[in-house]
BALOBA-1460 file (C-alpha; in Angstrom, 3 decimals):
// residues 364
<rec num="1" residu="m" x="28.222" y="12.670" z="5.056"/>
<rec num="2" residu="i" x="24.374" y="13.972" z="4.302"/>
<rec num="3" residu="k" x="22.669" y="12.617" z="7.916"/>
<rec num="4" residu="g" x="18.823" y="12.202" z="7.735"/>
<rec num="5" residu="l" x="16.351" y="11.200" z="10.409"/>
<rec num="6" residu="v" x="13.169" y="8.908" z="9.835"/>
<rec num="7" residu="i" x="10.292" y="9.555" z="11.820"/>
<rec num="8" residu="s" x="7.698" y="6.928" z="12.224"/>
<rec num="9" residu="a" x="4.132" y="6.804" z="13.749"/>
<rec num="10" residu="a" x="4.441" y="2.851" z="14.631"/>
<rec num="11" residu="e" x="6.694" y="0.870" z="16.719"/>
<rec num="12" residu="e" x="10.065" y="-0.294" z="15.444"/>
<rec num="13" residu="n" x="8.632" y="-3.913" z="15.426"/>
<rec num="14" residu="d" x="5.496" y="-3.215" z="13.275"/>
<rec num="15" residu="k" x="5.018" y="-5.641" z="10.525"/>
<rec num="16" residu="s" x="2.758" y="-3.466" z="8.161"/>
<rec num="17" residu="a" x="3.314" y="-2.370" z="4.818"/>
<rec num="18" residu="y" x="3.670" y="1.201" z="6.038"/>
<rec num="19" residu="t" x="6.589" y="0.360" z="8.033"/>
<rec num="20" residu="h" x="7.797" y="-1.677" z="5.480"/>
<rec num="21" residu="r" x="7.598" y="1.050" z="3.091"/>
<rec num="22" residu="v" x="9.376" y="3.452" z="5.642"/>
<rec num="23" residu="k" x="12.288" y="1.377" z="6.503"/>
<rec num="24" residu="m" x="13.239" y="0.070" z="2.443"/>
<rec num="25" residu="l" x="13.100" y="4.011" z="1.554"/>
<rec num="26" residu="a" x="15.979" y="4.167" z="4.405"/>
<rec num="27" residu="k" x="17.710" y="1.604" z="3.223"/>
<rec num="28" residu="g" x="17.990" y="2.948" z="-0.211"/>
<rec num="29" residu="l" x="19.344" y="6.203" z="0.921"/>
<rec num="30" residu="t" x="21.872" y="3.988" z="3.274"/>
<rec num="31" residu="d" x="22.998" y="2.037" z="0.723"/>
<rec num="32" residu="k" x="23.911" y="5.121" z="-1.542"/>
<rec num="33" residu="g" x="25.890" y="6.778" z="1.412"/>
<rec num="34" residu="i" x="23.301" y="8.750" z="3.106"/>
<rec num="35" residu="h" x="23.155" y="7.825" z="6.977"/>
<rec num="36" residu="c" x="19.598" y="7.463" z="8.441"/>
<rec num="37" residu="d" x="18.768" y="7.344" z="11.937"/>
<rec num="38" residu="f" x="15.147" y="6.212" z="13.128"/>
<rec num="39" residu="f" x="12.769" y="7.550" z="15.427"/>
<rec num="40" residu="f" x="9.891" y="5.543" z="16.233"/>
<rec num="41" residu="m" x="7.181" y="7.649" z="18.176"/>
<rec num="42" residu="p" x="5.320" y="4.851" z="19.822"/>
<rec num="43" residu="d" x="8.534" y="3.467" z="21.684"/>
<rec num="44" residu="n" x="9.197" y="7.132" z="22.929"/>
<rec num="45" residu="p" x="6.378" y="8.183" z="25.277"/>
<rec num="46" residu="p" x="4.718" y="10.822" z="25.416"/>
<rec num="47" residu="l" x="5.154" y="10.919" z="21.549"/>
<rec num="48" residu="n" x="3.043" y="7.789" z="21.760"/>
<rec num="49" residu="t" x="0.008" y="9.879" z="21.850"/>
<rec num="50" residu="e" x="-0.667" y="11.299" z="18.420"/>
<rec num="51" residu="t" x="-2.873" y="14.259" z="19.487"/>
<rec num="52" residu="t" x="-0.323" y="16.002" z="21.572"/>
<rec num="53" residu="a" x="2.910" y="14.782" z="20.297"/>
<rec num="54" residu="s" x="3.645" y="17.987" z="18.961"/>
<rec num="55" residu="v" x="3.460" y="19.661" z="22.500"/>
<rec num="56" residu="f" x="6.183" y="17.167" z="23.606"/>
<rec num="57" residu="m" x="8.553" y="16.777" z="20.298"/>
<rec num="58" residu="p" x="10.375" y="20.298" z="21.079"/>
<rec num="59" residu="f" x="12.177" y="18.399" z="23.977"/>
<rec num="60" residu="w" x="14.101" y="16.529" z="20.983"/>
<rec num="61" residu="l" x="14.553" y="19.717" z="19.344"/>
<rec num="62" residu="s" x="18.581" y="19.761" z="19.687"/>
<rec num="63" residu="k" x="18.642" y="16.331" z="18.156"/>
<rec num="64" residu="l" x="16.151" y="17.460" z="15.238"/>
<rec num="65" residu="r" x="18.464" y="20.425" z="14.396"/>
<rec num="66" residu="s" x="21.176" y="17.720" z="13.566"/>
<rec num="67" residu="y" x="19.909" y="16.491" z="10.482"/>
<rec num="68" residu="d" x="19.966" y="17.808" z="6.892"/>
<rec num="69" residu="f" x="16.653" y="16.366" z="6.335"/>
<rec num="70" residu="i" x="13.496" y="14.655" z="8.465"/>
<rec num="71" residu="y" x="11.345" y="12.271" z="6.533"/>
<rec num="72" residu="c" x="7.885" y="11.693" z="8.196"/>
<rec num="73" residu="g" x="6.076" y="8.940" z="7.476"/>
<rec num="74" residu="g" x="2.738" y="10.532" z="6.841"/>
<rec num="75" residu="e" x="0.778" y="13.109" z="8.206"/>
<rec num="76" residu="e" x="0.578" y="11.262" z="11.849"/>
<rec num="77" residu="s" x="4.239" y="11.606" z="12.374"/>
<rec num="78" residu="a" x="4.753" y="14.901" z="10.627"/>
<rec num="79" residu="q" x="2.259" y="16.847" z="12.952"/>
<rec num="80" residu="s" x="4.544" y="16.098" z="15.791"/>
<rec num="81" residu="l" x="6.946" y="18.633" z="14.277"/>
<rec num="82" residu="f" x="4.335" y="21.358" z="14.130"/>
<rec num="83" residu="f" x="5.967" y="23.480" z="16.983"/>
<rec num="84" residu="c" x="9.566" y="22.545" z="15.772"/>
<rec num="85" residu="k" x="9.401" y="23.525" z="12.056"/>
<rec num="86" residu="p" x="10.544" y="27.191" z="12.386"/>
<rec num="87" residu="f" x="13.792" y="25.906" z="14.343"/>
<rec num="88" residu="l" x="14.829" y="23.388" z="12.214"/>
<rec num="89" residu="n" x="17.934" y="23.166" z="10.131"/>
<rec num="90" residu="g" x="17.195" y="20.421" z="7.733"/>
<rec num="91" residu="r" x="14.088" y="20.117" z="5.189"/>
<rec num="92" residu="v" x="11.231" y="17.873" z="6.041"/>
<rec num="93" residu="i" x="9.661" y="15.339" z="3.513"/>
<rec num="94" residu="v" x="6.164" y="14.132" z="4.273"/>
<rec num="95" residu="d" x="5.569" y="10.828" z="2.785"/>
<rec num="96" residu="i" x="1.566" y="10.960" z="2.129"/>
<rec num="97" residu="h" x="0.267" y="7.159" z="2.780"/>
<rec num="98" residu="g" x="-2.787" y="7.976" z="0.884"/>
<rec num="99" residu="d" x="-5.680" y="10.339" z="1.808"/>
<rec num="100" residu="l" x="-5.854" y="10.639" z="5.571"/>
<rec num="101" residu="i" x="-9.197" y="12.353" z="5.502"/>
<rec num="102" residu="a" x="-10.752" y="9.944" z="3.160"/>
<rec num="103" residu="q" x="-9.495" y="7.075" z="5.089"/>
<rec num="104" residu="s" x="-11.259" y="8.656" z="8.131"/>
<rec num="105" residu="a" x="-14.572" y="9.081" z="6.284"/>
<rec num="106" residu="l" x="-14.333" y="5.634" z="5.082"/>
<rec num="107" residu="h" x="-13.666" y="3.828" z="8.379"/>
<rec num="108" residu="n" x="-16.596" y="6.023" z="10.283"/>
<rec num="109" residu="e" x="-18.890" y="4.907" z="7.527"/>
<rec num="110" residu="l" x="-17.902" y="1.291" z="7.737"/>
<rec num="111" residu="t" x="-18.101" y="1.360" z="11.573"/>
<rec num="112" residu="s" x="-21.353" y="3.424" z="11.747"/>
<rec num="113" residu="n" x="-23.191" y="1.397" z="9.016"/>
<rec num="114" residu="g" x="-23.410" y="4.392" z="7.006"/>
<rec num="115" residu="s" x="-24.705" y="6.699" z="9.575"/>
<rec num="116" residu="k" x="-21.607" y="8.793" z="9.676"/>
<rec num="117" residu="t" x="-19.580" y="9.447" z="6.288"/>
<rec num="118" residu="s" x="-17.214" y="12.320" z="7.532"/>
<rec num="119" residu="a" x="-13.648" y="12.464" z="8.739"/>
<rec num="120" residu="s" x="-13.216" y="13.052" z="12.485"/>
<rec num="121" residu="p" x="-12.293" y="16.386" z="13.623"/>
<rec num="122" residu="r" x="-8.743" y="14.772" z="15.172"/>
<rec num="123" residu="v" x="-7.835" y="13.633" z="11.700"/>
<rec num="124" residu="r" x="-8.548" y="16.730" z="10.207"/>
<rec num="125" residu="m" x="-6.503" y="18.546" z="12.678"/>
<rec num="126" residu="i" x="-3.528" y="16.154" z="12.318"/>
<rec num="127" residu="d" x="-3.743" y="16.005" z="8.304"/>
<rec num="128" residu="h" x="-3.686" y="20.036" z="8.382"/>
<rec num="129" residu="m" x="-0.580" y="20.035" z="10.825"/>
<rec num="130" residu="g" x="1.147" y="17.448" z="9.281"/>
<rec num="131" residu="k" x="0.973" y="19.150" z="5.575"/>
<rec num="132" residu="t" x="1.796" y="22.408" z="7.096"/>
<rec num="133" residu="v" x="5.278" y="21.264" z="8.013"/>
<rec num="134" residu="a" x="6.198" y="19.827" z="4.693"/>
<rec num="135" residu="d" x="8.952" y="21.555" z="2.328"/>
<rec num="136" residu="h" x="8.416" y="18.484" z="-0.002"/>
<rec num="137" residu="f" x="5.685" y="15.564" z="-0.344"/>
<rec num="138" residu="l" x="5.999" y="11.908" z="-1.474"/>
<rec num="139" residu="t" x="3.109" y="9.745" z="-2.610"/>
<rec num="140" residu="v" x="2.763" y="6.398" z="-3.916"/>
<rec num="141" residu="c" x="0.274" y="7.079" z="-6.949"/>
<rec num="142" residu="t" x="-0.462" y="9.614" z="-9.924"/>
<rec num="143" residu="p" x="-4.112" y="10.594" z="-8.700"/>
<rec num="144" residu="q" x="-2.727" y="11.798" z="-5.400"/>
<rec num="145" residu="l" x="-0.204" y="13.665" z="-6.685"/>
<rec num="146" residu="n" x="-2.276" y="15.396" z="-9.126"/>
<rec num="147" residu="v" x="-4.789" y="16.244" z="-6.131"/>
<rec num="148" residu="l" x="-1.643" y="17.767" z="-4.034"/>
<rec num="149" residu="i" x="-0.933" y="19.991" z="-7.219"/>
<rec num="150" residu="s" x="-4.473" y="21.087" z="-7.844"/>
<rec num="151" residu="n" x="-4.623" y="22.023" z="-3.895"/>
<rec num="152" residu="g" x="-1.694" y="24.508" z="-4.627"/>
<rec num="153" residu="v" x="1.487" y="22.206" z="-3.851"/>
<rec num="154" residu="a" x="4.257" y="23.040" z="-6.356"/>
<rec num="155" residu="a" x="4.994" y="20.429" z="-9.081"/>
<rec num="156" residu="e" x="8.605" y="20.676" z="-7.829"/>
<rec num="157" residu="k" x="7.733" y="20.240" z="-4.397"/>
<rec num="158" residu="s" x="6.036" y="16.967" z="-4.701"/>
<rec num="159" residu="s" x="7.576" y="13.495" z="-6.093"/>
<rec num="160" residu="l" x="6.129" y="10.046" z="-6.996"/>
<rec num="161" residu="i" x="7.694" y="7.463" z="-5.462"/>
<rec num="162" residu="r" x="6.122" y="4.085" z="-5.680"/>
<rec num="163" residu="n" x="5.656" y="1.270" z="-3.380"/>
<rec num="164" residu="g" x="8.504" y="-1.490" z="-4.520"/>
<rec num="165" residu="v" x="8.873" y="-4.923" z="-4.382"/>
<rec num="166" residu="d" x="11.910" y="-7.072" z="-3.885"/>
<rec num="167" residu="l" x="12.254" y="-9.067" z="-7.445"/>
<rec num="168" residu="e" x="14.658" y="-11.459" z="-5.983"/>
<rec num="169" residu="q" x="12.289" y="-12.663" z="-3.028"/>
<rec num="170" residu="f" x="9.051" y="-12.471" z="-5.263"/>
<rec num="171" residu="k" x="10.398" y="-14.508" z="-8.386"/>
<rec num="172" residu="p" x="8.055" y="-15.639" z="-11.387"/>
<rec num="173" residu="l" x="6.140" y="-18.615" z="-10.750"/>
<rec num="174" residu="d" x="5.667" y="-21.058" z="-13.781"/>
<rec num="175" residu="y" x="1.876" y="-21.765" z="-14.709"/>
<rec num="176" residu="l" x="0.812" y="-25.357" z="-13.994"/>
<rec num="177" residu="e" x="-1.072" y="-26.819" z="-16.873"/>
<rec num="178" residu="s" x="-4.094" y="-27.412" z="-14.636"/>
<rec num="179" residu="p" x="-4.023" y="-24.934" z="-11.568"/>
<rec num="180" residu="e" x="-5.944" y="-26.228" z="-8.643"/>
<rec num="181" residu="f" x="-7.257" y="-22.817" z="-7.828"/>
<rec num="182" residu="a" x="-8.785" y="-20.362" z="-10.317"/>
<rec num="183" residu="f" x="-8.480" y="-17.448" z="-7.891"/>
<rec num="184" residu="a" x="-6.520" y="-16.450" z="-5.057"/>
<rec num="185" residu="y" x="-6.456" y="-13.540" z="-2.780"/>
<rec num="186" residu="v" x="-3.684" y="-12.711" z="-0.311"/>
<rec num="187" residu="g" x="-3.713" y="-10.073" z="2.468"/>
<rec num="188" residu="e" x="-6.017" y="-8.564" z="5.138"/>
<rec num="189" residu="f" x="-9.389" y="-9.229" z="5.462"/>
<rec num="190" residu="q" x="-10.663" y="-5.701" z="6.490"/>
<rec num="191" residu="v" x="-13.824" y="-4.661" z="4.926"/>
<rec num="192" residu="w" x="-12.215" y="-1.664" z="3.184"/>
<rec num="193" residu="q" x="-10.245" y="-4.484" z="1.120"/>
<rec num="194" residu="g" x="-13.387" y="-5.510" z="-0.557"/>
<rec num="195" residu="i" x="-13.629" y="-8.737" z="0.720"/>
<rec num="196" residu="d" x="-17.578" y="-8.535" z="1.287"/>
<rec num="197" residu="n" x="-17.458" y="-7.758" z="-2.610"/>
<rec num="198" residu="l" x="-15.262" y="-10.732" z="-3.110"/>
<rec num="199" residu="i" x="-17.549" y="-13.264" z="-1.136"/>
<rec num="200" residu="s" x="-20.689" y="-11.807" z="-3.017"/>
<rec num="201" residu="a" x="-19.041" y="-12.183" z="-6.373"/>
<rec num="202" residu="f" x="-17.660" y="-15.422" z="-5.902"/>
<rec num="203" residu="e" x="-21.056" y="-16.730" z="-4.587"/>
<rec num="204" residu="l" x="-22.495" y="-15.682" z="-7.780"/>
<rec num="205" residu="l" x="-20.075" y="-17.862" z="-9.908"/>
<rec num="206" residu="d" x="-20.962" y="-21.489" z="-11.271"/>
<rec num="207" residu="p" x="-18.757" y="-23.867" z="-9.088"/>
<rec num="208" residu="g" x="-17.321" y="-25.068" z="-12.566"/>
<rec num="209" residu="c" x="-15.650" y="-21.519" z="-12.727"/>
<rec num="210" residu="g" x="-12.924" y="-23.036" z="-10.088"/>
<rec num="211" residu="k" x="-12.124" y="-23.133" z="-6.639"/>
<rec num="212" residu="m" x="-10.678" y="-19.984" z="-4.783"/>
<rec num="213" residu="l" x="-7.501" y="-19.690" z="-2.239"/>
<rec num="214" residu="l" x="-7.506" y="-17.191" z="0.354"/>
<rec num="215" residu="i" x="-4.456" y="-16.339" z="2.582"/>
<rec num="216" residu="g" x="-3.652" y="-14.452" z="5.426"/>
<rec num="217" residu="f" x="-6.235" y="-14.984" z="8.381"/>
<rec num="218" residu="r" x="-5.172" y="-13.878" z="11.542"/>
<rec num="219" residu="e" x="-6.460" y="-14.374" z="15.032"/>
<rec num="220" residu="a" x="-8.923" y="-11.726" z="14.608"/>
<rec num="221" residu="d" x="-10.312" y="-12.939" z="11.260"/>
<rec num="222" residu="q" x="-11.441" y="-16.294" z="12.432"/>
<rec num="223" residu="v" x="-15.147" y="-15.464" z="12.472"/>
<rec num="224" residu="i" x="-14.919" y="-14.723" z="8.807"/>
<rec num="225" residu="k" x="-12.920" y="-17.684" z="8.094"/>
<rec num="226" residu="k" x="-15.642" y="-19.808" z="9.825"/>
<rec num="227" residu="l" x="-18.225" y="-18.092" z="7.840"/>
<rec num="228" residu="l" x="-16.789" y="-18.496" z="4.300"/>
<rec num="229" residu="k" x="-16.027" y="-22.217" z="5.336"/>
<rec num="230" residu="d" x="-19.739" y="-22.762" z="6.176"/>
<rec num="231" residu="k" x="-21.043" y="-20.840" z="3.011"/>
<rec num="232" residu="f" x="-18.514" y="-22.421" z="0.219"/>
<rec num="233" residu="a" x="-17.427" y="-25.687" z="2.057"/>
<rec num="234" residu="e" x="-14.534" y="-27.398" z="-0.696"/>
<rec num="235" residu="r" x="-14.965" y="-24.366" z="-3.117"/>
<rec num="236" residu="v" x="-12.545" y="-22.619" z="-1.085"/>
<rec num="237" residu="k" x="-9.027" y="-23.250" z="0.712"/>
<rec num="238" residu="l" x="-8.604" y="-20.939" z="3.753"/>
<rec num="239" residu="v" x="-5.043" y="-20.282" z="5.086"/>
<rec num="240" residu="d" x="-3.879" y="-18.404" z="8.021"/>
<rec num="241" residu="r" x="-0.713" y="-16.073" z="7.529"/>
<rec num="242" residu="v" x="2.230" y="-17.989" z="6.120"/>
<rec num="243" residu="d" x="6.122" y="-17.547" z="5.924"/>
<rec num="244" residu="r" x="6.981" y="-16.564" z="2.077"/>
<rec num="245" residu="g" x="8.127" y="-19.892" z="1.390"/>
<rec num="246" residu="r" x="5.120" y="-21.459" z="2.126"/>
<rec num="247" residu="l" x="3.334" y="-18.759" z="0.302"/>
<rec num="248" residu="m" x="5.108" y="-19.120" z="-2.892"/>
<rec num="249" residu="a" x="4.200" y="-23.018" z="-2.802"/>
<rec num="250" residu="l" x="0.639" y="-22.346" z="-2.516"/>
<rec num="251" residu="l" x="0.499" y="-19.436" z="-5.301"/>
<rec num="252" residu="r" x="2.336" y="-21.977" z="-7.762"/>
<rec num="253" residu="s" x="-1.296" y="-23.868" z="-7.973"/>
<rec num="254" residu="v" x="-3.355" y="-20.374" z="-8.691"/>
<rec num="255" residu="a" x="-4.170" y="-18.969" z="-12.181"/>
<rec num="256" residu="l" x="-5.491" y="-15.598" z="-11.059"/>
<rec num="257" residu="l" x="-4.614" y="-13.096" z="-8.356"/>
<rec num="258" residu="m" x="-7.232" y="-11.105" z="-6.849"/>
<rec num="259" residu="i" x="-7.510" y="-7.345" z="-5.614"/>
<rec num="260" residu="p" x="-11.024" y="-6.620" z="-4.980"/>
<rec num="261" residu="r" x="-11.348" y="-3.146" z="-3.503"/>
<rec num="262" residu="k" x="-14.103" y="-0.977" z="-3.488"/>
<rec num="263" residu="a" x="-14.608" y="2.581" z="-4.998"/>
<rec num="264" residu="h" x="-13.966" y="5.265" z="-2.603"/>
<rec num="265" residu="p" x="-11.382" y="8.312" z="-2.561"/>
<rec num="266" residu="a" x="-9.781" y="6.545" z="0.408"/>
<rec num="267" residu="i" x="-8.894" y="4.151" z="-2.221"/>
<rec num="268" residu="k" x="-8.241" y="5.922" z="-5.176"/>
<rec num="269" residu="h" x="-5.472" y="7.745" z="-3.116"/>
<rec num="270" residu="a" x="-3.713" y="4.588" z="-2.264"/>
<rec num="271" residu="f" x="-1.544" y="1.830" z="-4.028"/>
<rec num="272" residu="p" x="-1.395" y="-1.690" z="-2.884"/>
<rec num="273" residu="t" x="1.956" y="-3.048" z="-1.877"/>
<rec num="274" residu="k" x="0.292" y="-6.555" z="-3.003"/>
<rec num="275" residu="f" x="-0.184" y="-5.321" z="-6.454"/>
<rec num="276" residu="a" x="3.643" y="-5.148" z="-7.183"/>
<rec num="277" residu="e" x="4.053" y="-8.306" z="-5.580"/>
<rec num="278" residu="y" x="1.478" y="-10.088" z="-7.495"/>
<rec num="279" residu="a" x="2.876" y="-8.820" z="-10.700"/>
<rec num="280" residu="a" x="6.474" y="-9.897" z="-9.635"/>
<rec num="281" residu="l" x="5.119" y="-13.615" z="-9.470"/>
<rec num="282" residu="g" x="4.234" y="-13.654" z="-12.962"/>
<rec num="283" residu="r" x="0.438" y="-13.871" z="-12.735"/>
<rec num="284" residu="a" x="-2.476" y="-12.534" z="-14.216"/>
<rec num="285" residu="i" x="-4.213" y="-10.152" z="-11.946"/>
<rec num="286" residu="i" x="-7.996" y="-9.246" z="-11.767"/>
<rec num="287" residu="v" x="-8.126" y="-5.671" z="-10.324"/>
<rec num="288" residu="n" x="-11.296" y="-3.208" z="-9.926"/>
<rec num="289" residu="n" x="-11.629" y="0.009" z="-11.693"/>
<rec num="290" residu="v" x="-10.994" y="2.092" z="-8.444"/>
<rec num="291" residu="d" x="-7.532" y="3.082" z="-8.402"/>
<rec num="292" residu="e" x="-4.101" y="3.227" z="-10.684"/>
<rec num="293" residu="t" x="-3.529" y="-0.190" z="-10.825"/>
<rec num="294" residu="a" x="-6.378" y="-0.555" z="-13.288"/>
<rec num="295" residu="d" x="-4.643" y="1.854" z="-15.689"/>
<rec num="296" residu="f" x="-1.298" y="-0.307" z="-15.246"/>
<rec num="297" residu="v" x="-3.405" y="-3.568" z="-16.124"/>
<rec num="298" residu="r" x="-4.811" y="-1.928" z="-19.246"/>
<rec num="299" residu="d" x="-1.276" y="-0.603" z="-20.104"/>
<rec num="300" residu="y" x="0.568" y="-3.668" z="-19.906"/>
<rec num="301" residu="n" x="-2.409" y="-6.121" z="-20.671"/>
<rec num="302" residu="c" x="-1.592" y="-8.372" z="-17.736"/>
<rec num="303" residu="g" x="-4.892" y="-9.237" z="-16.487"/>
<rec num="304" residu="f" x="-8.492" y="-8.355" z="-16.307"/>
<rec num="305" residu="v" x="-10.426" y="-4.913" z="-15.013"/>
<rec num="306" residu="s" x="-13.762" y="-4.987" z="-13.285"/>
<rec num="307" residu="e" x="-15.873" y="-2.676" z="-12.192"/>
<rec num="308" residu="a" x="-16.407" y="-2.918" z="-8.170"/>
<rec num="309" residu="a" x="-19.970" y="-3.946" z="-7.951"/>
<rec num="310" residu="p" x="-20.304" y="-7.733" z="-7.134"/>
<rec num="311" residu="a" x="-22.177" y="-8.809" z="-10.351"/>
<rec num="312" residu="d" x="-19.716" y="-6.957" z="-12.585"/>
<rec num="313" residu="m" x="-16.854" y="-8.969" z="-10.771"/>
<rec num="314" residu="a" x="-18.685" y="-11.916" z="-11.110"/>
<rec num="315" residu="e" x="-18.922" y="-11.628" z="-14.770"/>
<rec num="316" residu="v" x="-15.326" y="-10.854" z="-15.120"/>
<rec num="317" residu="m" x="-13.990" y="-13.475" z="-12.900"/>
<rec num="318" residu="m" x="-16.179" y="-16.234" z="-15.134"/>
<rec num="319" residu="a" x="-14.562" y="-14.844" z="-18.546"/>
<rec num="320" residu="a" x="-11.081" y="-14.697" z="-16.750"/>
<rec num="321" residu="s" x="-11.461" y="-18.599" z="-15.770"/>
<rec num="322" residu="k" x="-12.465" y="-19.671" z="-19.114"/>
<rec num="323" residu="t" x="-9.069" y="-17.986" z="-20.373"/>
<rec num="324" residu="p" x="-6.423" y="-20.643" z="-21.897"/>
<rec num="325" residu="v" x="-3.308" y="-21.129" z="-19.481"/>
<rec num="326" residu="s" x="-1.332" y="-20.379" z="-21.971"/>
<rec num="327" residu="e" x="-2.883" y="-16.736" z="-22.471"/>
<rec num="328" residu="l" x="-2.816" y="-16.073" z="-18.796"/>
<rec num="329" residu="s" x="0.840" y="-17.272" z="-18.933"/>
<rec num="330" residu="a" x="1.536" y="-14.350" z="-21.179"/>
<rec num="331" residu="m" x="-0.301" y="-11.988" z="-19.139"/>
<rec num="332" residu="g" x="1.922" y="-13.474" z="-16.214"/>
<rec num="333" residu="h" x="5.403" y="-12.547" z="-18.387"/>
<rec num="334" residu="r" x="4.066" y="-8.908" z="-18.854"/>
<rec num="335" residu="a" x="2.978" y="-8.471" z="-15.407"/>
<rec num="336" residu="r" x="6.740" y="-9.364" z="-14.461"/>
<rec num="337" residu="r" x="7.885" y="-7.040" z="-16.846"/>
<rec num="338" residu="m" x="5.742" y="-4.333" z="-15.274"/>
<rec num="339" residu="a" x="7.157" y="-5.117" z="-12.010"/>
<rec num="340" residu="e" x="10.753" y="-4.739" z="-13.142"/>
<rec num="341" residu="e" x="10.048" y="-1.706" z="-15.160"/>
<rec num="342" residu="n" x="7.983" y="0.035" z="-12.299"/>
<rec num="343" residu="f" x="8.368" y="-1.362" z="-8.996"/>
<rec num="344" residu="s" x="11.680" y="-2.452" z="-8.381"/>
<rec num="345" residu="w" x="13.484" y="-1.123" z="-5.223"/>
<rec num="346" residu="p" x="16.598" y="-0.046" z="-7.105"/>
<rec num="347" residu="k" x="14.553" y="2.169" z="-9.447"/>
<rec num="348" residu="i" x="12.802" y="3.283" z="-6.397"/>
<rec num="349" residu="w" x="15.634" y="4.013" z="-4.462"/>
<rec num="350" residu="s" x="17.466" y="6.023" z="-7.270"/>
<rec num="351" residu="d" x="14.365" y="8.125" z="-7.733"/>
<rec num="352" residu="y" x="14.194" y="9.049" z="-3.839"/>
<rec num="353" residu="f" x="17.952" y="9.377" z="-3.706"/>
<rec num="354" residu="e" x="17.515" y="12.082" z="-6.817"/>
<rec num="355" residu="t" x="14.527" y="13.628" z="-4.640"/>
<rec num="356" residu="v" x="16.668" y="14.153" z="-1.186"/>
<rec num="357" residu="t" x="19.759" y="15.294" z="-2.940"/>
<rec num="358" residu="r" x="18.269" y="17.866" z="-4.966"/>
<rec num="359" residu="l" x="15.972" y="18.882" z="-1.827"/>
<rec num="360" residu="i" x="19.369" y="19.280" z="0.326"/>
<rec num="361" residu="s" x="20.777" y="21.149" z="-2.093"/>
<rec num="362" residu="q" x="18.308" y="23.858" z="-2.489"/>
<rec num="363" residu="n" x="18.883" y="24.387" z="1.385"/>
<rec num="364" residu="h" x="22.719" y="25.293" z="0.782"/>
């Protein structure tokens, strides 16, 4: 039996999209007969400190050498193998979760109010070490795949493996004749998600364009939640994180789902999981022209594409709010088809299984 090890930079009980992808990719291999063990670095001190993990990982070398392949969830986990790589028997797969350097630069820009716009030396070091150990790269989007190839990675040493959606859990929602909410956003409320742009755009809209539903507030988001309530009053409904059943019930009364991300290399080289989930629900989607989701919306004619400035977003939102429900419903059907053709887990598992087995065969 082929044996693989999955190394994660997050703890086992983490609920992020990162961990969901890591676990779901492993599930696809397990279901096809490849045994996968998990190794969660934060749960195994002293590997819980990223910058020194590579120094201590050799203590686990005998375990690492027993696997046919090692999957690393991002450069953060891959860099831990830096000193072990020459002694490994299996191939190392590094799953690039976006552009790590660009993400660091964006984080520094936002937290310094624009006074710092470059990535930290620590992140640059992790990125370099993580990519050095890779025998094969995975990425979620075409733009980043192209960047890898342009940077010298051979095309046969990189694969496009999308983020997936469970089509049985996220089922199509029929449109109501008169949806209560014109727009909805579901997810996190960090600045890099473009929430400030969404707020500014909605503020420019005539109240007659409809109400907005925002779902996903955590304890740390209560300040922004109060700000929104004070600013928009009855024009918005603000809901904390909910289970999937409650989520579906709320989204049944929504016409358009939104992803208001900003323009930045960190965004361009990512692919939001919520896009596949939105599409699976059979809803028309409004995205900004900042990443590959815009290409999908255009290709499938399943929503609207806006530039990322609030004024442009407001103009598109206004036009979308005036679109007949019958036309939005047709867009929603095309969105569901898009999800079925591109983002179903069985398709992604098949692609990933083929990548892994081909890589292992090259090692024998």
